TIFI-381826 format. One record per residue (C-alpha): residue in one letter; chain; residue number from 1; x, z, y. Coordinates in steps of 0.02 Angstrom, whole numbers. Layout:
<sites>
+------+-------+-----+--------+--------+--------+
: rest : kette :  nr :     px :     pz :     py :
+------+-------+-----+--------+--------+--------+
:    A :     A : NUM :      X :      Z :      Y :
...
+------+-------+-----+--------+--------+--------+
</sites>
This chain:
<sites>
+------+-------+-----+--------+--------+--------+
: rest : kette :  nr :     px :     pz :     py :
+------+-------+-----+--------+--------+--------+
:    M :     A :   1 :  -1604 :  -2056 :   1600 :
:    R :     A :   2 :  -1427 :  -2095 :   1578 :
:    T :     A :   3 :  -1390 :  -1922 :   1668 :
:    N :     A :   4 :  -1495 :  -1832 :   1528 :
:    R :     A :   5 :  -1409 :  -1904 :   1392 :
:    R :     A :   6 :  -1241 :  -1870 :   1476 :
:    V :     A :   7 :  -1299 :  -1682 :   1491 :
:    I :     A :   8 :  -1363 :  -1687 :   1306 :
:    I :     A :   9 :  -1186 :  -1757 :   1232 :
:    T :     A :  10 :  -1095 :  -1646 :   1349 :
:    G :     A :  11 :  -1193 :  -1503 :   1286 :
:    I :     A :  12 :  -1180 :  -1537 :   1104 :
:    M :     A :  13 :   -978 :  -1569 :   1111 :
:    T :     A :  14 :   -962 :  -1414 :   1202 :
:    I :     A :  15 :  -1054 :  -1326 :   1063 :
:    L :     A :  16 :   -953 :  -1403 :    935 :
:    L :     A :  17 :   -804 :  -1362 :   1018 :
:    V :     A :  18 :   -848 :  -1185 :   1031 :
:    A :     A :  19 :   -880 :  -1162 :    853 :
:    L :     A :  20 :   -728 :  -1270 :    802 :
:    L :     A :  21 :   -624 :  -1124 :    904 :
:    G :     A :  22 :   -727 :   -984 :    835 :
:    A :     A :  23 :   -732 :  -1041 :    653 :
:    Y :     A :  24 :   -587 :  -1174 :    609 :
:    R :     A :  25 :   -450 :  -1069 :    505 :
:    M :     A :  26 :   -277 :  -1088 :    558 :
:    P :     A :  27 :   -126 :  -1082 :    432 :
:    Y :     A :  28 :    -82 :   -905 :    524 :
:    Y :     A :  29 :   -131 :   -738 :    486 :
:    I :     A :  30 :   -144 :   -618 :    603 :
:    Y :     A :  31 :   -121 :   -397 :    585 :
:    K :     A :  32 :   -186 :   -289 :    730 :
:    P :     A :  33 :   -205 :    -91 :    736 :
:    G :     A :  34 :   -358 :    -55 :    616 :
:    S :     A :  35 :   -452 :    121 :    628 :
:    A :     A :  36 :   -412 :    327 :    587 :
:    D :     A :  37 :   -536 :    344 :    449 :
:    E :     A :  38 :   -578 :    534 :    395 :
:    L :     A :  39 :   -550 :    553 :    217 :
:    D :     A :  40 :   -682 :    681 :    163 :
:    P :     A :  41 :   -829 :    554 :    131 :
:    I :     A :  42 :   -705 :    450 :     52 :
:    V :     A :  43 :   -625 :    584 :    -72 :
:    E :     A :  44 :   -757 :    701 :   -151 :
:    V :     A :  45 :   -674 :    847 :   -289 :
:    T :     A :  46 :   -803 :    931 :   -374 :
:    D :     A :  47 :   -836 :   1091 :   -291 :
:    G :     A :  48 :   -684 :   1056 :   -177 :
:    F :     A :  49 :   -649 :   1170 :    -21 :
:    Q :     A :  50 :   -690 :   1116 :    146 :
:    S :     A :  51 :   -556 :   1123 :    295 :
:    A :     A :  52 :   -586 :   1137 :    473 :
:    G :     A :  53 :   -478 :    993 :    507 :
:    D :     A :  54 :   -479 :    809 :    433 :
:    M :     A :  55 :   -357 :    699 :    339 :
:    H :     A :  56 :   -353 :    527 :    404 :
:    L :     A :  57 :   -325 :    362 :    308 :
:    V :     A :  58 :   -262 :    241 :    441 :
:    T :     A :  59 :   -284 :     55 :    415 :
:    V :     A :  60 :   -222 :   -117 :    483 :
:    R :     A :  61 :   -355 :   -248 :    500 :
:    G :     A :  62 :   -287 :   -424 :    440 :
:    G :     A :  63 :   -356 :   -595 :    426 :
:    Q :     A :  64 :   -328 :   -787 :    431 :
:    A :     A :  65 :   -332 :   -830 :    630 :
:    T :     A :  66 :   -459 :   -960 :    710 :
:    P :     A :  67 :   -400 :  -1028 :    877 :
:    V :     A :  68 :   -493 :   -883 :    983 :
:    Q :     A :  69 :   -406 :   -742 :    874 :
:    W :     A :  70 :   -230 :   -832 :    876 :
:    L :     A :  71 :   -245 :   -846 :   1068 :
:    L :     A :  72 :   -292 :   -664 :   1107 :
:    A :     A :  73 :   -169 :   -605 :    969 :
:    S :     A :  74 :    -29 :   -708 :   1070 :
:    L :     A :  75 :    -66 :   -604 :   1237 :
:    R :     A :  76 :   -109 :   -438 :   1162 :
:    P :     A :  77 :     24 :   -269 :   1120 :
:    Y :     A :  78 :     46 :   -248 :    943 :
:    H :     A :  79 :    -46 :   -406 :    865 :
:    Q :     A :  80 :     60 :   -508 :    765 :
:    I :     A :  81 :     49 :   -671 :    700 :
:    Y :     A :  82 :    129 :   -752 :    546 :
:    P :     A :  83 :    135 :   -909 :    450 :
:    I :     A :  84 :     11 :   -871 :    307 :
:    D :     A :  85 :    138 :   -921 :    166 :
:    Q :     A :  86 :    237 :   -765 :    222 :
:    I :     A :  87 :     76 :   -669 :    173 :
:    R :     A :  88 :     10 :   -745 :     18 :
:    P :     A :  89 :    115 :   -884 :    -79 :
:    E :     A :  90 :     72 :  -1054 :    -91 :
:    G :     A :  91 :    -80 :  -1064 :   -222 :
:    V :     A :  92 :   -154 :   -893 :   -192 :
:    S :     A :  93 :   -302 :   -896 :   -134 :
:    E :     A :  94 :   -380 :   -765 :    -11 :
:    E :     A :  95 :   -499 :   -695 :   -155 :
:    D :     A :  96 :   -332 :   -668 :   -262 :
:    Y :     A :  97 :   -236 :   -603 :   -127 :
:    Y :     A :  98 :   -391 :   -466 :    -86 :
:    H :     A :  99 :   -403 :   -423 :   -276 :
:    A :     A : 100 :   -214 :   -394 :   -280 :
:    Q :     A : 101 :   -237 :   -278 :   -141 :
:    L :     A : 102 :   -374 :   -184 :   -212 :
:    Q :     A : 103 :   -277 :   -160 :   -372 :
:    M :     A : 104 :   -139 :    -77 :   -276 :
:    M :     A : 105 :   -265 :     35 :   -179 :
:    E :     A : 106 :   -329 :     89 :   -356 :
:    S :     A : 107 :   -135 :    117 :   -418 :
:    S :     A : 108 :   -106 :    219 :   -271 :
:    Q :     A : 109 :   -246 :    341 :   -283 :
:    E :     A : 110 :   -201 :    356 :   -475 :
:    A :     A : 111 :    -32 :    421 :   -415 :
:    A :     A : 112 :   -104 :    520 :   -273 :
:    K :     A : 113 :   -230 :    613 :   -408 :
:    V :     A : 114 :    -61 :    657 :   -509 :
:    V :     A : 115 :     39 :    717 :   -355 :
:    A :     A : 116 :   -113 :    825 :   -275 :
:    Y :     A : 117 :   -164 :    910 :   -468 :
:    E :     A : 118 :     14 :    936 :   -519 :
:    A :     A : 119 :     56 :   1026 :   -348 :
:    A :     A : 120 :   -110 :   1130 :   -353 :
:    D :     A : 121 :    -74 :   1175 :   -538 :
:    K :     A : 122 :   -251 :   1103 :   -596 :
:    D :     A : 123 :   -280 :   1014 :   -760 :
:    I :     A : 124 :   -212 :    839 :   -785 :
:    T :     A : 125 :   -191 :    729 :   -938 :
:    I :     A : 126 :   -111 :    560 :   -921 :
:    N :     A : 127 :   -112 :    439 :  -1051 :
:    Y :     A : 128 :      8 :    289 :  -1061 :
:    E :     A : 129 :    -96 :    139 :  -1125 :
:    G :     A : 130 :     62 :     10 :  -1090 :
:    V :     A : 131 :    193 :    -79 :   -990 :
:    F :     A : 132 :    136 :   -257 :   -942 :
:    V :     A : 133 :    219 :   -412 :   -860 :
:    V :     A : 134 :    126 :   -448 :   -695 :
:    N :     A : 135 :    239 :   -604 :   -645 :
:    V :     A : 136 :    382 :   -674 :   -687 :
:    L :     A : 137 :    518 :   -725 :   -548 :
:    E :     A : 138 :    551 :   -933 :   -536 :
:    G :     A : 139 :    734 :   -964 :   -566 :
:    M :     A : 140 :    775 :   -794 :   -661 :
:    P :     A : 141 :    817 :   -789 :   -843 :
:    A :     A : 142 :    643 :   -707 :   -889 :
:    E :     A : 143 :    557 :   -871 :   -823 :
:    E :     A : 144 :    573 :   -962 :   -996 :
:    E :     A : 145 :    540 :   -812 :  -1112 :
:    L :     A : 146 :    401 :   -690 :  -1037 :
:    Q :     A : 147 :    224 :   -723 :   -971 :
:    S :     A : 148 :    108 :   -636 :   -873 :
:    G :     A : 149 :      7 :   -511 :   -993 :
:    D :     A : 150 :    146 :   -479 :  -1095 :
:    E :     A : 151 :    150 :   -293 :  -1175 :
:    I :     A : 152 :    338 :   -234 :  -1176 :
:    T :     A : 153 :    340 :   -103 :  -1306 :
:    Q :     A : 154 :    554 :    -94 :  -1327 :
:    V :     A : 155 :    701 :   -123 :  -1258 :
:    D :     A : 156 :    849 :   -114 :  -1360 :
:    G :     A : 157 :    734 :    -30 :  -1499 :
:    Q :     A : 158 :    711 :    121 :  -1375 :
:    D :     A : 159 :    501 :    140 :  -1323 :
:    V :     A : 160 :    446 :     78 :  -1161 :
:    Q :     A : 161 :    315 :    197 :  -1102 :
:    E :     A : 162 :    319 :    169 :   -917 :
:    S :     A : 163 :    394 :     35 :   -816 :
:    S :     A : 164 :    533 :    159 :   -738 :
:    D :     A : 165 :    595 :    163 :   -943 :
:    L :     A : 166 :    654 :     -7 :   -918 :
:    I :     A : 167 :    715 :    -26 :   -743 :
:    D :     A : 168 :    799 :    138 :   -760 :
:    Y :     A : 169 :    881 :     69 :   -930 :
:    V :     A : 170 :    941 :    -99 :   -854 :
:    S :     A : 171 :    979 :    -21 :   -665 :
:    D :     A : 172 :   1181 :     25 :   -724 :
:    M :     A : 173 :   1210 :   -136 :   -816 :
:    E :     A : 174 :   1299 :   -296 :   -744 :
:    E :     A : 175 :   1258 :   -479 :   -725 :
:    G :     A : 176 :   1280 :   -570 :   -894 :
:    E :     A : 177 :   1242 :   -420 :  -1005 :
:    S :     A : 178 :   1085 :   -449 :  -1103 :
:    V :     A : 179 :    935 :   -323 :  -1168 :
:    T :     A : 180 :    809 :   -364 :  -1317 :
:    L :     A : 181 :    654 :   -344 :  -1266 :
:    T :     A : 182 :    508 :   -301 :  -1401 :
:    I :     A : 183 :    343 :   -386 :  -1326 :
:    E :     A : 184 :    165 :   -393 :  -1385 :
:    R :     A : 185 :     80 :   -556 :  -1358 :
:    G :     A : 186 :    -99 :   -561 :  -1411 :
:    D :     A : 187 :    -81 :   -525 :  -1592 :
:    E :     A : 188 :     97 :   -576 :  -1616 :
:    T :     A : 189 :    258 :   -457 :  -1612 :
:    I :     A : 190 :    412 :   -550 :  -1498 :
:    K :     A : 191 :    581 :   -520 :  -1477 :
:    R :     A : 192 :    672 :   -604 :  -1345 :
:    D :     A : 193 :    863 :   -587 :  -1295 :
:    I :     A : 194 :    866 :   -588 :  -1100 :
:    S :     A : 195 :   1025 :   -604 :   -998 :
:    L :     A : 196 :   1029 :   -506 :   -846 :
:    A :     A : 197 :   1048 :   -588 :   -672 :
:    P :     A : 198 :   1040 :   -550 :   -481 :
:    F :     A : 199 :    879 :   -557 :   -395 :
:    P :     A : 200 :    883 :   -701 :   -259 :
:    D :     A : 201 :    819 :   -598 :   -125 :
:    N :     A : 202 :    949 :   -437 :   -175 :
:    P :     A : 203 :   1108 :   -495 :   -244 :
:    D :     A : 204 :   1165 :   -335 :   -269 :
:    K :     A : 205 :   1026 :   -282 :   -391 :
:    V :     A : 206 :   1018 :   -369 :   -578 :
:    G :     A : 207 :    877 :   -388 :   -697 :
:    V :     A : 208 :    776 :   -494 :   -802 :
:    G :     A : 209 :    663 :   -566 :   -662 :
:    I :     A : 210 :    504 :   -485 :   -684 :
:    S :     A : 211 :    370 :   -360 :   -599 :
:    L :     A : 212 :    282 :   -232 :   -712 :
:    V :     A : 213 :    145 :   -124 :   -697 :
:    T :     A : 214 :    124 :     32 :   -825 :
:    D :     A : 215 :    -56 :     55 :   -883 :
:    R :     A : 216 :   -126 :    241 :   -886 :
:    T :     A : 217 :   -274 :    323 :   -891 :
:    V :     A : 218 :   -277 :    489 :   -800 :
:    K :     A : 219 :   -405 :    631 :   -837 :
:    V :     A : 220 :   -417 :    771 :   -711 :
:    D :     A : 221 :   -523 :    951 :   -707 :
:    P :     A : 222 :   -601 :    966 :   -584 :
:    E :     A : 223 :   -670 :    801 :   -581 :
:    V :     A : 224 :   -630 :    689 :   -410 :
:    K :     A : 225 :   -703 :    531 :   -342 :
:    V :     A : 226 :   -631 :    414 :   -229 :
:    K :     A : 227 :   -734 :    287 :   -132 :
:    S :     A : 228 :   -607 :    172 :    -41 :
:    G :     A : 229 :   -721 :     18 :    -39 :
:    E :     A : 230 :   -645 :   -130 :     14 :
:    I :     A : 231 :   -514 :    -53 :     86 :
:    G :     A : 232 :   -340 :   -125 :      9 :
:    G :     A : 233 :   -157 :    -93 :    -23 :
:    P :     A : 234 :    -61 :     42 :    -77 :
:    S :     A : 235 :    -12 :    144 :     98 :
:    A :     A : 236 :   -138 :    267 :     83 :
:    G :     A : 237 :    -63 :    363 :    -50 :
:    L :     A : 238 :     22 :    513 :     33 :
:    M :     A : 239 :   -138 :    540 :    123 :
:    F :     A : 240 :   -251 :    516 :    -33 :
:    S :     A : 241 :   -144 :    653 :   -117 :
:    L :     A : 242 :   -144 :    766 :     34 :
:    E :     A : 243 :   -328 :    764 :     42 :
:    I :     A : 244 :   -364 :    794 :   -133 :
:    Y :     A : 245 :   -233 :    953 :   -124 :
:    D :     A : 246 :   -337 :   1010 :     22 :
:    Q :     A : 247 :   -495 :    998 :    -74 :
:    L :     A : 248 :   -421 :   1079 :   -233 :
:    T :     A : 249 :   -358 :   1221 :   -150 :
:    E :     A : 250 :   -447 :   1377 :    -49 :
:    N :     A : 251 :   -296 :   1380 :     84 :
:    D :     A : 252 :   -347 :   1265 :    225 :
:    I :     A : 253 :   -199 :   1162 :    262 :
:    T :     A : 254 :   -267 :   1048 :    402 :
:    R :     A : 255 :   -260 :   1213 :    511 :
:    G :     A : 256 :   -401 :   1141 :    610 :
:    Y :     A : 257 :   -306 :    991 :    656 :
:    Q :     A : 258 :   -327 :    785 :    640 :
:    I :     A : 259 :   -201 :    745 :    523 :
:    A :     A : 260 :   -158 :    561 :    485 :
:    G :     A : 261 :     -6 :    463 :    407 :
:    T :     A : 262 :     36 :    312 :    293 :
:    G :     A : 263 :    157 :    295 :    157 :
:    E :     A : 264 :    147 :    221 :    -24 :
:    I :     A : 265 :    172 :    366 :   -155 :
:    N :     A : 266 :    243 :    364 :   -325 :
:    Y :     A : 267 :    217 :    473 :   -475 :
:    E :     A : 268 :    358 :    594 :   -423 :
:    G :     A : 269 :    283 :    625 :   -244 :
:    Q :     A : 270 :    423 :    519 :   -152 :
:    V :     A : 271 :    356 :    423 :     -2 :
:    G :     A : 272 :    395 :    247 :      3 :
:    R :     A : 273 :    397 :    117 :    151 :
:    I :     A : 274 :    236 :     17 :    209 :
:    G :     A : 275 :    220 :   -130 :    321 :
:    G :     A : 276 :    136 :   -126 :    503 :
:    I :     A : 277 :    162 :     55 :    547 :
:    D :     A : 278 :    173 :      9 :    727 :
:    K :     A : 279 :    -24 :    -38 :    726 :
:    K :     A : 280 :    -52 :    128 :    629 :
:    V :     A : 281 :     16 :    237 :    756 :
:    V :     A : 282 :    -88 :    156 :    887 :
:    A :     A : 283 :   -241 :    163 :    771 :
:    A :     A : 284 :   -214 :    342 :    744 :
:    S :     A : 285 :   -180 :    391 :    926 :
:    E :     A : 286 :   -334 :    300 :    999 :
:    D :     A : 287 :   -444 :    404 :    864 :
:    G :     A : 288 :   -364 :    557 :    922 :
:    V :     A : 289 :   -257 :    619 :    780 :
:    D :     A : 290 :   -140 :    758 :    813 :
:    V :     A : 291 :     -5 :    729 :    681 :
:    F :     A : 292 :     55 :    573 :    600 :
:    F :     A : 293 :    161 :    572 :    446 :
:    A :     A : 294 :    292 :    435 :    432 :
:    P :     A : 295 :    386 :    390 :    285 :
:    N :     A : 296 :    586 :    435 :    328 :
:    E :     A : 297 :    682 :    322 :    206 :
:    E :     A : 298 :    803 :    458 :    190 :
:    G :     A : 299 :    845 :    414 :    385 :
:    I :     A : 300 :    909 :    235 :    367 :
:    E :     A : 301 :    917 :    128 :    523 :
:    G :     A : 302 :    743 :     54 :    564 :
:    S :     A : 303 :    648 :    168 :    453 :
:    N :     A : 304 :    471 :    169 :    474 :
:    Y :     A : 305 :    490 :    335 :    562 :
:    E :     A : 306 :    600 :    252 :    687 :
:    V :     A : 307 :    467 :    120 :    717 :
:    A :     A : 308 :    320 :    248 :    719 :
:    K :     A : 309 :    432 :    371 :    849 :
:    R :     A : 310 :    477 :    214 :    950 :
:    T :     A : 311 :    293 :    164 :    960 :
:    A :     A : 312 :    224 :    327 :    993 :
:    E :     A : 313 :    346 :    333 :   1163 :
:    D :     A : 314 :    287 :    172 :   1202 :
:    I :     A : 315 :    118 :    207 :   1208 :
:    G :     A : 316 :    127 :    377 :   1279 :
:    T :     A : 317 :     37 :    472 :   1155 :
:    D :     A : 318 :     43 :    664 :   1129 :
:    M :     A : 319 :     30 :    636 :    941 :
:    Q :     A : 320 :    163 :    716 :    849 :
:    V :     A : 321 :    247 :    605 :    719 :
:    V :     A : 322 :    327 :    679 :    578 :
:    P :     A : 323 :    459 :    606 :    462 :
:    V :     A : 324 :    446 :    642 :    262 :
:    D :     A : 325 :    527 :    580 :    122 :
:    T :     A : 326 :    400 :    666 :      0 :
:    F :     A : 327 :    241 :    735 :    -16 :
:    Q :     A : 328 :    307 :    911 :    -23 :
:    E :     A : 329 :    389 :    907 :    135 :
:    A :     A : 330 :    218 :    843 :    220 :
:    L :     A : 331 :    142 :    985 :    141 :
:    D :     A : 332 :    277 :   1107 :    199 :
:    Y :     A : 333 :    243 :   1037 :    367 :
:    L :     A : 334 :     74 :   1074 :    358 :
:    Q :     A : 335 :     60 :   1260 :    294 :
:    E :     A : 336 :    203 :   1298 :    413 :
:    M :     A : 337 :     91 :   1243 :    569 :
:    E :     A : 338 :      0 :   1373 :    669 :
:    P :     A : 339 :   -187 :   1364 :    653 :
:    R :     A : 340 :   -281 :   1285 :    795 :
:    N :     A : 341 :   -369 :   1388 :    904 :
:    S :     A : 342 :   -558 :   1354 :    885 :
+------+-------+-----+--------+--------+--------+
</sites>
């Protein structure tokens, strides 16, 4: 009887231990290689052209670690473990973080539409609906003057139509100078005089200490639908723009190859740095990609391209890693490739 009881207790304790190791969430976040997903089922241009090859959106998988996942990640290459407060600030829930990632994905898609339709010389109309404060940086001059949700309509009497209007205006100013911002807050119109100060993480740059978003509506013809599902973040911008352009134009820019890459894209078609590029190179190589575009960052030391190239050499892939600073550079590279023999 005692033996049976001991076996039962041991079994229960083992089950509880296994459940704990597999379910308990540690204060760490793990990033690892994801997948290279074809964009053709995700992006649909009305009456769009088909291609022999495919564009791919490359992902990084991430999530809060269980003890088992933490142990595996510490042993595997291209798996990184971060303290969770480096990924999402204290007080920001997993749901809020996920929602912010989806918002960035939506903005990325919007910029990609603008770049692709303008490059393809197709009909596009952009309506600017306002510039809004997303958050105010602690310890910066705007902390006591502005709040999330404020709409900034003017700076020193000049109209602000998009966030770059304000950013460009203060870019040549110096610490201690001030600007007058006209703000819509609810039903009120408010003016605030705010001094400029260095950013804590970038002392060479001054500002009032706010992050902004431009609310735009973009209408295009032909219509395009993007079904990215639960994929978040801004890093697919370059590949969205290339896929949209490929469907808009009769000339097949894939040339029959499997094309992937990464990089945030702005409305001027410039390609920006992203995180986790080593993991994206691994994912793309494992999924049989031929060409991988990486942000060049104008050739600075430690650029995304340098990391991508080094990773490709480390894993011994035949995939071609190509540096790009703009959408046009990626497009030129594709258009100059010899078609793949079928």
